[in-house]
C-alpha positions, 0 to 999 in steps of 0.5 A, spaced: 627 295 626 627 302 623 621 306 623 623 311 618 623 311 610 628 316 611 634 314 606 638 320 611 637 315 617 639 310 614 646 312 612 646 316 619 645 309 622 650 306 617 656 310 620 655 307 627 656 300 625 647 299 625 645 296 619 636 295 620 633 288 619 626 291 616 623 298 615 617 300 617 615 306 616 610 309 622 604 312 619 601 316 624 598 323 623 604 329 624 600 335 625 602 339 631 597 340 636 594 348 638 600 350 641 604 345 641 612 347 641 617 344 637 621 341 642 614 337 645 611 336 637 618 332 636 618 328 642 612 326 642 613 324 634 619 319 635 615 315 641 609 315 637 612 312 631 616 308 636 609 305 639 606 304 633 611 301 629 611 296 636 605 294 634 606 291 627 612 288 630 612 287 637 618 283 639 623 288 635 628 292 638 625 298 634 629 305 633 623 311 631 625 319 629 623 325 628 626 331 626 622 339 627 625 345 625 622 352 629 623 359 630 620 361 636 615 357 638 613 356 630 613 349 627 615 349 620 612 344 616 616 339 612 615 343 604 612 338 599 610 344 595 615 349 592 610 355 595 611 352 602 619 352 601 619 358 599 616 361 605 621 357 610 628 359 606 624 367 607 622 366 613 629 363 616 633 368 611 637 372 617 634 368 622 637 363 627 632 357 627 633 350 631 633 343 629 629 339 635 630 331 633 627 326 638 629 318 638 624 313 641 627 307 641 622 301 643 624 294 646 620 288 645 618 288 653 616 295 651 620 299 655 621 306 652 627 310 651 627 316 649 633 322 648 633 328 643 637 333 641 637 341 640 641 344 635 642 352 633 643 355 626 643 361 623 642 362 616 646 368 612 640 372 608 638 369 602 638 373 595 631 372 592 636 368 585 639 363 592 632 362 594 629 360 586 637 357 585 636 352 591 628 351 590 630 349 582 634 343 585 629 340 588 633 338 594 627 342 599 622 336 597 620 332 603 625 336 608 623 339 615 623 347 615 625 346 607 632 345 607 637 339 607 643 341 611 648 335 608 646 338 602 647 346 599 643 349 603 650 348 608 653 354 604 647 358 607 649 356 614 654 362 618 654 358 624 651 351 628 651 349 635 650 342 636 650 336 633 650 336 625 647 329 625 641 331 629 639 337 624 640 331 618 635 328 621 638 322 627 643 324 633 647 319 632 650 320 640 644 319 642 642 314 637 647 309 639 647 312 647 640 308 647 641 302 642 646 301 646 642 301 654 636 297 650 642 291 649 645 292 642 651 291 642 655 296 638 663 297 638 
């Protein structure tokens, strides 16, 4: 079972031959705690989502994840409006930032396995016209940090050190490793 409504996570799972038998998004409060660092925030949310989904389906093997964009100790929000997306892109322009993608796998016996991937990216200095065009695309909506690396924003990325799939929303290497450890037969 996948504890996420993200179509990107479903697409990424398909790349490793996994098709969830159920999609049950976990409804949790994703507000960062005071002074919570991006890595801790992502790990806490992934675990909380797995535990919340386990309450609904205690018999299921559950995969949950969360992806956080951070600049230093600052956690960038999921952009739900143009002003937030514009603020995120302006902050990321010409800067290095981190994307932390945490995953949690809960087995029916209550065992919780966790992993996280941290990638570092640097965006080119964005012109106001580039930001305007990206905002007009709508691709930013609902995305951590106000961008989708698998779309137009990939053209802004000067370099990426880490996992491309993790920046999209699911570190496939770690996901496959945890699912296999939990007993899912994967080739």
